[in-house]
C-alpha positions, 0 to 999 in steps of 0.5 A: 326303252334301254338295256345296259351292262350294268343292269341284270341280264334281261333288265331294262330302264327307261326316263318314267312317265305319268303311265308309270304312276300307278307301278312306281306307287306299288314299288314305293309302298312295297319298299315301305312294307319293308322296312317300316311295316307299313305303306305311307306313299299315296297316288297323289303324293307321287303324282304332285312330285311328278307335276312340280314346276320345272320338273321333266320326265326325260331328264329327272326321272329313271325306271327299271324293268324285270325281262317280264316287265315288273317295275322293281327300280325308279328314282326321281331328281329334282333341285332347289336354285340348282345349288342343291340336288334332291334324290328319291329312289327305290329298289324292290327288296327281292331285287336289292343287291344286283347293281339295281341301286348303284345304276340309279344313284349313278343316274341320279348323280349324272342328273345331278351334275349337270345343275352345276353350270346352272348355279353362281360360280361361286355357290356350293352343289351338293346332292342329298336323300332321305333315308330311314334310319332301320334301312341299313342296306341303303345306307352302305350303299350311299356310304360306299358311293362318298356320300355322308350323314349330314343330318337326322330328321324325325316323324313327331305324332301324337294319338288324340284323344280329345283332352287337348289343352285349349289354346292360349292366345297373347294379347292382342291375336286373333286365330282366322283360316285363310281367306282367298287374296291372302296366299302371297302373304301367307307364302312370304310368312312361310318364307321369313319364318323358314330362313331360320331352318337348317338347310333352308334354300329360298323357295318360288312363290310357284313351287310353295303354291304347288304343294300347298294350295294346289294340292288336292286335298287343299282345305282352306279352312285347315289353314291356321292363321294367328293374326296380330291385326292384318299381320300373319303372326305365325300359321299352322297348314295343315291337311287330313291326309286320310288313311294316313293321319292328320298332318301339320305340314308346316308350323311357323312363327314369325321372329317379331313373334316368336316367345309368345307360346303362339307355336303352342296355341297353334298346335293346340288349336290344329289337334282340337280340330282334326279331333272334331273331325274324326281324325286319330293320329297327328304327325309333322316333320322335324328337323331332330336337332333344329336350330330354333328348339321346334322339338321341344315345343313339339314334345311340350305339345304331347308329341313324340319320335315315331319316325327317325329319317337320315339325310346324307348328302355328297357334294359334287363342287365346293363353295359357299353354302347358299343354306342355312346353317346358323341362326342367332335366336 
């Protein structure tokens, strides 16, 4: 445990550990309730983030405690191919405005700077974080530290009532759920599809596997694949998040099969399956300025915006942008 003069008197900071899982999750939930009116993050989600490949508590986390031992601040940092760092931080509402957020922000930036020597010398390196559009205090903190808003991301949702239209499949397509041995093919289809997603940076099979088939609530019967013979034409990776509702975590259609209403058919199938399982609400996340027009698809499916996040970015080194910025559709 270390004392830092930038923190309020008597406050301490140290890297987090798995023993802090419950305390950090409680902190996140308090912050969510203050901004959005309800807690949304589970213990499993925080645990999964902390168990990512190439994640290290000693270098990638920091937690802040009051003199009485209450956890009132936390930050995690991870990266994609060293060129894009991501930061996720929270400060207890009762302790904001006391320098804790600034301290954690500087810690995250210092960690992100350490990625630069590992990135190819011609590539641009940046640090990003997402903030609720309702959280004006955090927006001010970021803007005062040279972060710029670069994108909006929406959560869209639909309340199910059993009237979802039956999916209409293009000729020659069949639907199946994921079977053993299809993991690598689904990963490759996912990567191909999201080459057309703004900000996309290629990921590894190990990281993809961590967030999909190694989840505690992994259910292959909710992994829907639109098949053209033995080829995956499109897919919907779904999870039942219990009290958090049903989630379409990934929806993708490969380029060769677009404009055949496959995405809409996958959504309609997923909605019907969730409804049969007693799930009343379904959500997904989407780039508000989607390069492929995904927001229009979701609106046609009856979904509406329920949450707006702003993505902020700080450039750490100028250079060639590795991530997707534009596509021809």
